[in-house]
Each structure stands twice: as structure tokens, then as C-alpha cells.
ChimeraX commands (.cxc) that place a marker at each C-alpha (Angstrom):
marker #1 position -20.34,9.35,-7.49 radius 0.5
marker #1 position -22.47,9.75,-4.26 radius 0.5
marker #1 position -21.93,11.00,-0.34 radius 0.5
marker #1 position -19.31,9.57,1.40 radius 0.5
marker #1 position -22.33,9.44,4.59 radius 0.5
marker #1 position -24.37,7.71,2.17 radius 0.5
marker #1 position -21.38,5.59,0.79 radius 0.5
marker #1 position -20.77,5.00,4.55 radius 0.5
marker #1 position -24.40,3.99,5.03 radius 0.5
marker #1 position -24.67,1.69,1.81 radius 0.5
marker #1 position -21.50,-0.08,2.84 radius 0.5
marker #1 position -23.26,-1.51,5.97 radius 0.5
marker #1 position -25.38,-3.36,3.72 radius 0.5
marker #1 position -23.33,-5.68,2.43 radius 0.5
marker #1 position -21.43,-6.96,5.05 radius 0.5
marker #1 position -22.22,-9.10,8.05 radius 0.5
marker #1 position -20.63,-6.20,10.87 radius 0.5
marker #1 position -17.39,-3.50,10.57 radius 0.5
marker #1 position -15.66,-1.24,11.90 radius 0.5
marker #1 position -14.74,1.86,11.04 radius 0.5
marker #1 position -11.22,1.08,9.79 radius 0.5
marker #1 position -12.63,-2.17,7.81 radius 0.5
marker #1 position -15.46,0.88,5.75 radius 0.5
marker #1 position -12.41,3.89,5.19 radius 0.5
marker #1 position -10.18,0.51,4.22 radius 0.5
marker #1 position -13.43,-0.31,1.84 radius 0.5
marker #1 position -13.80,3.02,-0.16 radius 0.5
marker #1 position -10.31,4.66,0.58 radius 0.5
marker #1 position -9.89,3.72,-3.69 radius 0.5
marker #1 position -12.63,6.42,-4.28 radius 0.5
marker #1 position -13.23,9.09,-1.45 radius 0.5
marker #1 position -8.99,8.45,-0.14 radius 0.5
marker #1 position -8.70,12.16,-0.28 radius 0.5
marker #1 position -12.52,13.23,1.28 radius 0.5
marker #1 position -11.76,14.40,4.83 radius 0.5
marker #1 position -14.75,13.15,6.35 radius 0.5
marker #1 position -13.03,9.70,5.79 radius 0.5
marker #1 position -11.02,10.27,8.43 radius 0.5
marker #1 position -11.44,7.59,11.48 radius 0.5
marker #1 position -12.83,10.11,14.15 radius 0.5
marker #1 position -15.22,11.52,11.02 radius 0.5
marker #1 position -16.20,8.37,9.86 radius 0.5
marker #1 position -16.99,6.61,13.97 radius 0.5
marker #1 position -19.19,9.91,13.95 radius 0.5
marker #1 position -21.28,8.72,11.08 radius 0.5
marker #1 position -21.31,4.93,12.11 radius 0.5
marker #1 position -22.56,6.99,15.33 radius 0.5
marker #1 position -24.75,8.68,13.94 radius 0.5
marker #1 position -26.70,6.34,12.26 radius 0.5
marker #1 position -25.93,3.45,15.25 radius 0.5
marker #1 position -28.20,6.56,17.31 radius 0.5
marker #1 position -30.91,7.34,14.46 radius 0.5
marker #1 position -31.48,3.07,14.21 radius 0.5
marker #1 position -30.38,2.65,11.49 radius 0.5
marker #1 position -26.88,0.70,12.73 radius 0.5
marker #1 position -27.08,-1.29,15.94 radius 0.5
marker #1 position -23.55,-2.17,17.34 radius 0.5
marker #1 position -22.40,-5.67,17.43 radius 0.5
marker #1 position -19.36,-7.08,19.52 radius 0.5
marker #1 position -15.74,-4.83,20.31 radius 0.5
marker #1 position -12.27,-5.41,20.45 radius 0.5
marker #1 position -8.87,-4.50,20.47 radius 0.5
marker #1 position -5.95,-3.63,16.89 radius 0.5
marker #1 position -2.47,-4.78,17.31 radius 0.5
marker #1 position -1.81,-1.58,19.38 radius 0.5
marker #1 position -4.38,-1.91,22.06 radius 0.5
marker #1 position -7.67,0.22,20.75 radius 0.5
marker #1 position -10.77,0.50,20.91 radius 0.5
marker #1 position -13.00,-1.77,17.33 radius 0.5
marker #1 position -16.63,-1.34,17.79 radius 0.5
marker #1 position -18.56,-2.86,15.35 radius 0.5
marker #1 position -21.61,-2.60,14.01 radius 0.5
marker #1 position -24.26,-4.29,11.89 radius 0.5
marker #1 position -27.00,-2.79,10.06 radius 0.5
marker #1 position -30.19,-4.54,10.56 radius 0.5
marker #1 position -32.96,-5.88,9.19 radius 0.5
marker #1 position -35.23,-2.39,9.02 radius 0.5
marker #1 position -32.40,-0.49,8.84 radius 0.5
marker #1 position -30.87,-2.33,5.82 radius 0.5
marker #1 position -34.80,-1.68,3.95 radius 0.5
marker #1 position -34.18,1.60,5.62 radius 0.5
marker #1 position -30.94,2.37,3.47 radius 0.5
marker #1 position -31.94,0.66,0.98 radius 0.5
marker #1 position -34.82,2.21,0.50 radius 0.5
marker #1 position -33.09,5.69,0.03 radius 0.5
marker #1 position -29.71,5.13,-1.01 radius 0.5
marker #1 position -30.52,2.99,-5.01 radius 0.5
marker link #1:1,2 radius 0.2
marker link #1:2,3 radius 0.2
marker link #1:3,4 radius 0.2
marker link #1:4,5 radius 0.2
marker link #1:5,6 radius 0.2
marker link #1:6,7 radius 0.2
marker link #1:7,8 radius 0.2
marker link #1:8,9 radius 0.2
marker link #1:9,10 radius 0.2
marker link #1:10,11 radius 0.2
marker link #1:11,12 radius 0.2
marker link #1:12,13 radius 0.2
marker link #1:13,14 radius 0.2
marker link #1:14,15 radius 0.2
marker link #1:15,16 radius 0.2
marker link #1:16,17 radius 0.2
marker link #1:17,18 radius 0.2
marker link #1:18,19 radius 0.2
marker link #1:19,20 radius 0.2
marker link #1:20,21 radius 0.2
marker link #1:21,22 radius 0.2
marker link #1:22,23 radius 0.2
marker link #1:23,24 radius 0.2
marker link #1:24,25 radius 0.2
marker link #1:25,26 radius 0.2
marker link #1:26,27 radius 0.2
marker link #1:27,28 radius 0.2
marker link #1:28,29 radius 0.2
marker link #1:29,30 radius 0.2
marker link #1:30,31 radius 0.2
marker link #1:31,32 radius 0.2
marker link #1:32,33 radius 0.2
marker link #1:33,34 radius 0.2
marker link #1:34,35 radius 0.2
marker link #1:35,36 radius 0.2
marker link #1:36,37 radius 0.2
marker link #1:37,38 radius 0.2
marker link #1:38,39 radius 0.2
marker link #1:39,40 radius 0.2
marker link #1:40,41 radius 0.2
marker link #1:41,42 radius 0.2
marker link #1:42,43 radius 0.2
marker link #1:43,44 radius 0.2
marker link #1:44,45 radius 0.2
marker link #1:45,46 radius 0.2
marker link #1:46,47 radius 0.2
marker link #1:47,48 radius 0.2
marker link #1:48,49 radius 0.2
marker link #1:49,50 radius 0.2
marker link #1:50,51 radius 0.2
marker link #1:51,52 radius 0.2
marker link #1:52,53 radius 0.2
marker link #1:53,54 radius 0.2
marker link #1:54,55 radius 0.2
marker link #1:55,56 radius 0.2
marker link #1:56,57 radius 0.2
marker link #1:57,58 radius 0.2
marker link #1:58,59 radius 0.2
marker link #1:59,60 radius 0.2
marker link #1:60,61 radius 0.2
marker link #1:61,62 radius 0.2
marker link #1:62,63 radius 0.2
marker link #1:63,64 radius 0.2
marker link #1:64,65 radius 0.2
marker link #1:65,66 radius 0.2
marker link #1:66,67 radius 0.2
marker link #1:67,68 radius 0.2
marker link #1:68,69 radius 0.2
marker link #1:69,70 radius 0.2
marker link #1:70,71 radius 0.2
marker link #1:71,72 radius 0.2
marker link #1:72,73 radius 0.2
marker link #1:73,74 radius 0.2
marker link #1:74,75 radius 0.2
marker link #1:75,76 radius 0.2
marker link #1:76,77 radius 0.2
marker link #1:77,78 radius 0.2
marker link #1:78,79 radius 0.2
marker link #1:79,80 radius 0.2
marker link #1:80,81 radius 0.2
marker link #1:81,82 radius 0.2
marker link #1:82,83 radius 0.2
marker link #1:83,84 radius 0.2
marker link #1:84,85 radius 0.2
marker link #1:85,86 radius 0.2
marker link #1:86,87 radius 0.2
view
């Protein structure tokens, strides 16, 4: 099993865009017991990837509870870098 942060990055190479809730839902089967799969930690991991140029924000909306959801995607250069380092 790869480290959780690697799995989060790798997830973005296979989807058009995703928010933290999407990442948690997709990875909970394998990483559900990890403390790092809690929403604040996933948001931090995604924002760190954005700050490092691997992901970029695509849009935002509100969930049914009026909580902000920010969506990101791995642009070509970011996806290429992720895939080069994480097989």
C-alpha cells in the first residue's frame, strides 16, 4: 500500500476534478482508518500539492449543508510529475 499522500496525488491523475469529499470517498475503502483521511488533513494535502504546482483549483460550490467545496485537478504537467514519481 502506498503512503496516503501519494494515493491522494495519484487519485487526481485519474479524474477530471475532485474535492476533498470525493478523495475521502474514493480512498476510504483502503485508507479509512488513517487519521490523515479526515477532511482537514485531506484539504491540507491538496492545498500543499496546489502550492507545489501539481494541482490547480478548477471551481467551487457548496454542499447540502452550505459548506464550501473547492475542486482541483491535475493539469498535464502536474499529472506528468505525479506519474513520474509515483508508479
